[in-house]
Every structure is written in structure tokens, then in C-alpha cells.
C-alpha positions as semicolon CSV with decimal commas, in nm:
position;residue;x (nm);y (nm);z (nm)
1;M;0,000;0,000;0,000
2;T;0,156;0,332;-0,110
3;A;0,157;0,658;0,083
4;S;-0,026;0,826;-0,207
5;M;-0,327;0,592;-0,184
6;P;-0,633;0,779;-0,055
7;L;-0,716;0,705;0,308
8;F;-1,073;0,586;0,234
9;L;-0,944;0,327;-0,020
10;S;-0,700;0,197;0,237
11;A;-0,985;0,157;0,483
12;I;-1,201;-0,030;0,229
13;M;-0,919;-0,274;0,146
14;F;-0,855;-0,337;0,515
15;L;-1,222;-0,406;0,582
16;S;-1,253;-0,637;0,279
17;I;-0,949;-0,843;0,382
18;S;-1,067;-0,858;0,742
19;S;-1,414;-0,971;0,631
20;Y;-1,266;-1,249;0,413
21;V;-1,045;-1,376;0,695
22;L;-1,338;-1,372;0,936
23;H;-1,557;-1,562;0,688
24;Q;-1,291;-1,829;0,644
25;K;-1,254;-1,870;1,020
26;L;-1,629;-1,898;1,069
27;A;-1,658;-2,150;0,785
28;Q;-1,393;-2,365;0,949
29;I;-1,608;-2,403;1,260
30;G;-1,932;-2,448;1,065
31;I;-2,078;-2,098;1,101
32;T;-2,182;-1,926;0,780
33;H;-2,369;-1,606;0,709
34;Q;-2,713;-1,665;0,563
35;H;-2,724;-1,515;0,214
36;E;-3,009;-1,493;-0,028
37;P;-3,096;-1,831;-0,188
38;R;-2,855;-1,923;-0,464
39;N;-2,787;-2,215;-0,689
40;L;-2,591;-2,493;-0,523
41;T;-2,337;-2,670;-0,741
42;I;-2,332;-3,047;-0,691
43;L;-2,032;-3,203;-0,865
44;L;-2,035;-3,576;-0,933
45;W;-1,672;-3,678;-0,956
46;H;-1,743;-3,998;-1,147
47;W;-2,063;-4,167;-1,265
48;P;-2,162;-4,476;-1,065
49;F;-2,065;-4,792;-1,254
50;G;-1,962;-4,581;-1,553
51;R;-2,320;-4,519;-1,673
52;P;-2,375;-4,145;-1,732
53;Y;-2,706;-3,960;-1,745
54;S;-2,783;-3,638;-1,928
55;L;-2,745;-3,325;-1,718
56;E;-2,875;-3,086;-1,983
57;G;-3,109;-2,814;-1,861
58;D;-3,237;-2,762;-1,508
59;V;-3,273;-3,132;-1,427
60;C;-3,360;-3,099;-1,059
61;S;-3,633;-2,842;-1,116
62;D;-3,776;-2,990;-1,433
63;E;-3,776;-3,354;-1,325
64;Y;-3,810;-3,344;-0,946
65;G;-3,935;-2,998;-0,849
66;I;-3,615;-2,910;-0,660
67;S;-3,503;-2,557;-0,744
68;G;-3,167;-2,388;-0,701
69;C;-2,963;-2,698;-0,778
70;L;-2,698;-2,729;-1,048
71;L;-2,575;-3,080;-1,125
72;S;-2,248;-3,126;-1,306
73;D;-1,997;-3,397;-1,392
74;N;-1,742;-3,144;-1,519
75;T;-1,447;-3,191;-1,282
76;S;-1,302;-2,852;-1,382
77;L;-1,577;-2,700;-1,164
78;F;-1,414;-2,849;-0,855
79;P;-1,296;-2,512;-0,710
80;Q;-1,648;-2,365;-0,697
81;A;-1,846;-2,681;-0,619
82;D;-2,047;-2,669;-0,297
83;V;-2,064;-3,047;-0,268
84;V;-1,846;-3,306;-0,441
85;V;-1,990;-3,657;-0,458
86;F;-1,772;-3,967;-0,470
87;H;-1,924;-4,308;-0,541
88;N;-1,746;-4,572;-0,338
89;H;-1,746;-4,845;-0,604
90;E;-1,516;-4,647;-0,834
91;L;-1,285;-4,557;-0,545
92;R;-1,269;-4,918;-0,426
93;T;-1,196;-5,059;-0,772
94;G;-0,936;-4,794;-0,853
95;R;-1,130;-4,655;-1,148
96;S;-1,118;-4,317;-0,981
97;S;-0,941;-4,150;-0,691
98;L;-0,991;-3,856;-0,459
99;P;-0,849;-3,523;-0,584
100;L;-0,624;-3,479;-0,282
101;H;-0,378;-3,285;-0,497
102;L;-0,627;-3,002;-0,555
103;P;-0,683;-2,716;-0,311
104;R;-1,018;-2,759;-0,139
105;S;-1,217;-2,465;-0,010
106;V;-1,312;-2,474;0,358
107;S;-1,681;-2,444;0,267
108;Q;-1,680;-2,734;0,022
109;R;-1,837;-3,055;0,144
110;W;-1,740;-3,406;0,031
111;L;-2,011;-3,670;0,022
112;W;-1,948;-4,047;0,031
113;L;-2,209;-4,235;-0,171
114;S;-2,276;-4,607;-0,163
115;L;-2,587;-4,821;-0,204
116;E;-2,396;-5,145;-0,151
117;P;-2,382;-5,347;0,173
118;P;-2,077;-5,325;0,404
119;V;-1,918;-5,641;0,263
120;H;-1,847;-5,450;-0,060
121;N;-1,708;-5,132;0,097
122;G;-1,339;-5,218;0,083
123;N;-1,087;-5,031;0,297
124;L;-1,256;-4,714;0,418
125;A;-0,994;-4,632;0,681
126;Q;-0,793;-4,447;0,418
127;Y;-1,074;-4,191;0,392
128;N;-1,091;-4,098;0,759
129;G;-1,117;-3,724;0,811
130;L;-1,200;-3,651;0,445
131;F;-1,577;-3,687;0,412
132;N;-1,840;-3,462;0,564
133;W;-2,162;-3,638;0,465
134;T;-2,290;-3,979;0,361
135;M;-2,561;-4,093;0,123
136;S;-2,679;-4,450;0,160
137;Y;-2,983;-4,676;0,178
138;R;-2,936;-4,658;0,553
139;G;-3,189;-4,460;0,752
140;D;-2,916;-4,299;0,963
141;A;-2,717;-4,166;0,666
142;D;-2,692;-3,789;0,634
143;I;-2,903;-3,827;0,321
144;S;-3,100;-4,150;0,328
145;M;-3,184;-4,276;-0,020
146;P;-3,341;-4,622;-0,002
147;Y;-3,405;-4,831;-0,309
148;G;-3,775;-4,768;-0,258
149;K;-4,038;-4,670;-0,006
150;I;-4,411;-4,678;0,063
151;V;-4,593;-4,347;0,008
152;P;-4,959;-4,257;0,068
153;V;-5,196;-4,252;-0,226
154;P;-5,352;-3,903;-0,267
155;H;-5,694;-3,911;-0,104
156;N;-5,976;-3,858;-0,351
157;G;-6,263;-4,004;-0,152
158;N;-6,235;-4,345;-0,317
159;S;-6,036;-4,654;-0,229
160;S;-5,753;-4,755;-0,456
161;S;-5,859;-4,972;-0,749
162;Y;-5,542;-5,180;-0,743
163;V;-5,603;-5,518;-0,906
164;I;-5,395;-5,820;-0,806
165;P;-5,247;-5,978;-1,121
166;K;-5,411;-6,306;-1,213
167;K;-5,200;-6,605;-1,117
168;R;-5,120;-6,889;-1,349
169;A;-4,986;-7,227;-1,239
170;C;-4,681;-7,056;-1,083
171;L;-4,640;-7,080;-0,710
172;A;-4,309;-6,896;-0,667
173;S;-4,037;-6,737;-0,876
174;W;-3,684;-6,609;-0,827
175;V;-3,462;-6,394;-1,048
176;V;-3,089;-6,440;-0,987
177;S;-2,779;-6,368;-1,188
178;N;-2,502;-6,361;-0,927
179;Y;-2,547;-6,710;-0,785
180;R;-2,295;-6,830;-0,527
181;P;-2,346;-7,159;-0,342
182;D;-2,209;-7,012;-0,019
183;H;-2,472;-6,738;-0,004
184;A;-2,746;-6,792;0,252
185;R;-3,008;-6,720;-0,013
186;S;-2,870;-6,997;-0,235
187;Q;-2,882;-7,248;0,048
188;V;-3,240;-7,156;0,137
189;Y;-3,341;-7,186;-0,229
190;Q;-3,177;-7,528;-0,271
191;S;-3,360;-7,656;0,035
192;L;-3,696;-7,495;-0,051
193;R;-3,703;-7,630;-0,407
194;K;-3,720;-7,983;-0,268
195;Y;-4,075;-7,913;-0,148
196;I;-4,227;-7,666;-0,395
197;P;-4,176;-7,573;-0,762
198;I;-3,983;-7,249;-0,812
199;E;-3,951;-7,078;-1,149
200;V;-3,595;-6,943;-1,171
201;Y;-3,498;-6,665;-1,412
202;G;-3,183;-6,465;-1,473
203;H;-2,841;-6,528;-1,620
204;W;-2,761;-6,809;-1,376
205;S;-3,047;-7,021;-1,506
206;K;-2,990;-6,900;-1,864
207;R;-3,340;-6,749;-1,861
208;P;-3,274;-6,375;-1,855
209;L;-3,565;-6,133;-1,842
210;T;-3,581;-5,792;-2,005
211;D;-3,695;-5,484;-1,813
212;Q;-4,021;-5,505;-2,003
213;S;-4,088;-5,873;-1,936
214;L;-3,973;-5,899;-1,573
215;I;-4,277;-5,753;-1,397
216;P;-4,545;-5,928;-1,609
217;I;-4,380;-6,269;-1,571
218;I;-4,327;-6,239;-1,195
219;G;-4,679;-6,104;-1,159
220;H;-4,822;-6,436;-1,272
221;C;-4,670;-6,604;-0,965
222;N;-4,818;-6,604;-0,616
223;F;-4,487;-6,547;-0,440
224;Y;-4,148;-6,397;-0,518
225;L;-3,828;-6,489;-0,336
226;A;-3,696;-6,145;-0,245
227;F;-3,368;-6,284;-0,114
228;E;-3,093;-6,027;-0,053
229;N;-2,736;-6,126;-0,131
230;S;-2,616;-5,973;0,195
231;V;-2,776;-5,929;0,536
232;A;-2,729;-5,573;0,660
233;L;-2,928;-5,305;0,844
234;D;-3,185;-5,138;0,614
235;Y;-3,046;-5,322;0,309
236;I;-3,371;-5,388;0,121
237;T;-3,327;-5,361;-0,254
238;E;-3,529;-5,366;-0,573
239;K;-3,581;-5,738;-0,515
240;L;-3,861;-5,638;-0,279
241;W;-3,973;-5,300;-0,418
242;R;-3,981;-5,382;-0,789
243;N;-3,961;-5,759;-0,834
244;A;-4,225;-5,836;-0,572
245;Y;-4,434;-5,532;-0,483
246;Q;-4,453;-5,369;-0,826
247;A;-4,506;-5,704;-0,995
248;G;-4,791;-5,792;-0,761
249;A;-4,641;-6,101;-0,596
250;V;-4,622;-6,154;-0,220
251;P;-4,254;-6,128;-0,122
252;V;-4,084;-6,404;0,073
253;V;-3,794;-6,211;0,224
254;L;-3,446;-6,305;0,338
255;G;-3,241;-6,012;0,464
256;P;-3,242;-5,800;0,779
257;S;-3,469;-5,881;1,073
258;R;-3,847;-5,881;1,059
259;A;-3,844;-5,571;1,281
260;N;-3,624;-5,393;1,029
261;Y;-3,862;-5,479;0,745
262;E;-4,166;-5,372;0,947
263;A;-4,008;-5,034;1,012
264;L;-3,994;-4,973;0,637
265;V;-4,281;-5,166;0,478
266;P;-4,638;-5,264;0,577
267;P;-4,611;-5,542;0,839
268;G;-4,872;-5,767;0,679
269;S;-4,733;-5,744;0,327
270;F;-4,450;-5,999;0,333
271;I;-4,342;-6,340;0,462
272;H;-4,010;-6,363;0,646
273;V;-3,799;-6,678;0,614
274;S;-3,688;-6,651;0,978
275;D;-4,048;-6,702;1,097
276;F;-4,021;-7,072;1,012
277;N;-3,822;-7,347;1,181
278;S;-3,753;-7,518;0,848
279;T;-3,787;-7,464;0,475
280;E;-4,036;-7,750;0,474
281;G;-4,256;-7,551;0,712
282;L;-4,224;-7,247;0,488
283;A;-4,318;-7,455;0,183
284;V;-4,630;-7,591;0,351
285;F;-4,735;-7,240;0,452
286;L;-4,693;-7,106;0,096
287;Q;-4,894;-7,392;-0,052
288;Q;-5,178;-7,341;0,193
289;L;-5,181;-6,963;0,154
290;A;-5,196;-6,986;-0,225
291;T;-5,520;-7,183;-0,202
292;D;-5,685;-6,948;0,049
293;R;-5,784;-6,652;-0,165
294;G;-5,910;-6,441;0,124
295;R;-5,593;-6,473;0,331
296;Y;-5,375;-6,429;0,025
297;E;-5,544;-6,105;-0,079
298;G;-5,494;-5,975;0,274
299;Y;-5,127;-5,926;0,190
300;F;-5,234;-5,654;-0,055
301;K;-5,458;-5,448;0,175
302;W;-5,193;-5,176;0,201
303;R;-5,249;-5,107;-0,169
304;Q;-5,576;-4,935;-0,082
305;T;-5,393;-4,648;0,085
306;H;-5,031;-4,662;-0,034
307;R;-4,816;-4,712;-0,341
308;I;-4,452;-4,780;-0,425
309;K;-4,202;-4,501;-0,485
310;M;-3,872;-4,624;-0,628
311;Y;-3,542;-4,442;-0,666
312;T;-3,362;-4,557;-0,980
313;D;-3,220;-4,237;-1,133
314;W;-2,887;-4,120;-0,994
315;R;-2,984;-3,763;-1,081
316;E;-3,277;-3,775;-0,842
317;R;-3,045;-3,887;-0,565
318;L;-2,807;-3,600;-0,641
319;C;-3,091;-3,346;-0,648
320;N;-3,188;-3,458;-0,298
321;I;-2,856;-3,322;-0,173
322;C;-2,985;-2,972;-0,249
323;A;-3,321;-3,050;-0,089
324;N;-3,140;-3,145;0,234
325;Y;-2,845;-2,904;0,219
326;Q;-2,971;-2,643;0,467
327;R;-3,041;-2,895;0,743
328;L;-2,707;-3,077;0,717
329;P;-2,433;-2,989;0,969
330;G;-2,167;-2,776;0,805
331;N;-1,890;-2,879;1,045
332;K;-1,938;-3,256;1,037
333;V;-1,641;-3,480;0,953
334;Y;-1,626;-3,860;0,944
335;Y;-1,307;-3,941;1,131
336;D;-1,393;-4,314;1,126
337;L;-1,599;-4,375;0,813
338;E;-1,547;-4,749;0,830
339;A;-1,693;-4,773;1,179
340;W;-2,009;-4,597;1,062
341;A;-2,044;-4,783;0,731
342;S;-1,994;-5,129;0,880
343;R;-2,260;-5,099;1,150
């Protein structure tokens, strides 16, 4: 600063620098000044499983009614991104890595995203102290994004006209591609098939189904084996939401506890494998239930008041970051991400 500089300019520069330093200090401890609403920039560092979606236009507003949210996969926007999202699968497989070499603003938040069970997480200890938020199917994630959920049907004075698909001579079906004999679901299936016929589809049985044919074919069966490939808290996938519920088959579930299912889905809408002492007992129950039309239809009573909402578009999940941004803690850091993710 030169001696010839006017005094009032010197004062303005001093105040500007002081204000910037104060803002940085406040941001470091999670305190920010509330400005007028502005667009939040959500940067996806890499597309999950390498399958990109179009981000043209105002996706969040046009598709999901969430305003003020800019989605981008342009990594050159890293310096000004409010939230940077990293999908764990690409980090674990080495297809991508964290940009630790780039300067990161103190107000930028990093979000760890995974919809896979803990057994597929890999080594998360290396990320301790780097992530601020999590997005997962888990209910206790910073942003919980399950595979699906039950939502009320808008009340119009009439009961829902949901019609149960007509059943053919198909008692139960199962769609499986990743078959491993050591999986609990495989062992239950091998035992259950000794007592009842089960139609098996998918790449393992060399009977793959298209997206268009899956629901109609399953819908002709009374029951669907919604067997998860891993048992973990809140891990309830499209096997229940789409393959069973949307198809109109009563799900026979193998996954987390009955209590966990009942916290997320209508209690009388599914059959839990753990309720039976043997697969033979389960088989007898399914055969009897299939012949009792009144009892069987009771598993669909929830359809009079509720419907299925599924989350399948990664863009919708990203838009929900903006919808939740204001309520999320600005000073949160996961110093032991593995401990949280493996619970």
C-alpha cells in the first residue's frame, strides 16, 4: 500500500481483507452467514458404474421440483463446487481416486455415496477425516436414499382400485444372476425347491428377463423370493420393491430382521424366512396360503392407501442433496468412516 493511496481506499481494502479472513474462520467451525438463496453446485466426480445420465437443462427443477440446484460432472468445476460426490465403487476398484492434490475450499463438502452393503465397501480407513456427509440406503445416513419406499396414495374419496395380477400355475419365482453356493439365499433356495416348484430366471439359469418382461412374468406367480445377497441393516433392494411389490407377488424375504422390514414396509405385506423353523414348514405355509384366496389377498390391503415409490435415477439422488443441504451440519467430519459404514 503506497503513501499516495487515498485514506478511504485503504480503509475499504482493510475491511474487505478482514471480512474475508473472518468468513474463512467462521466457515472452518461451521458458522456461515445466511445469504439470499442461490444455486448450489453439486459435482459428481465420477458416474456410478460408468453409466452417465444427461445433465442438460435444469434437471432438478424440471424432473423433481427441486429448485436452485446445479448438477455437473465437469471436474473442472471443482474449485467452486459446494458439494463433491464420490461413489465408493469407483474408489474401491481404482477406477477413480480422490483429488487430494487439488486445493479444497473450507466451505466445500465431500459426500461419500454407496448403495452397496458393508461387505463390498473395501478399505474405508484411508478416507478418515476426508468426508463430511454420507448418502446410503441406511436410515441414519446424512441423506438417506433407499431403493424404494411406501408413500400414501392421494386421497380422492375413493379406495384404490389396485387389481392383483391373475395367477397362473406358478407358485413362486426367483430372479438371480449372481449365484454363489455359499450365499445364505442360495442355500435356502436349494432346500426350498425340494418341497415346492420355483420358477428361476436370470443369467444363472440361462433365462434372462428384459426390463419389459420382468414384472409381467413375476406377476403371474403367487410369491417372489426377495432374497438379498447380503444381510445388513436397512439393506432392502429392488428385489422387494420392484420384483415383488410392483409385480404384484407376495414377497418371501431373506435379509435383515423382521423388525427392520416392518419399520420400512407394511407389516402384513411380506413373509419372512426366519419365521419358520424349516424350509419345509415355509413350503407348507406357501402352498396353503396360495389356495386361500381371502388370506392371500390380505397381503395386498396396504395397496388401498399406499403405493410404491422407487429411486432408480442417480440424478434424483443427487438433487436430494440440495433439498437437504440447509439442514445438514456444516462442520461434520467422518473421522472413522469405516466404523459408521460397517454398522
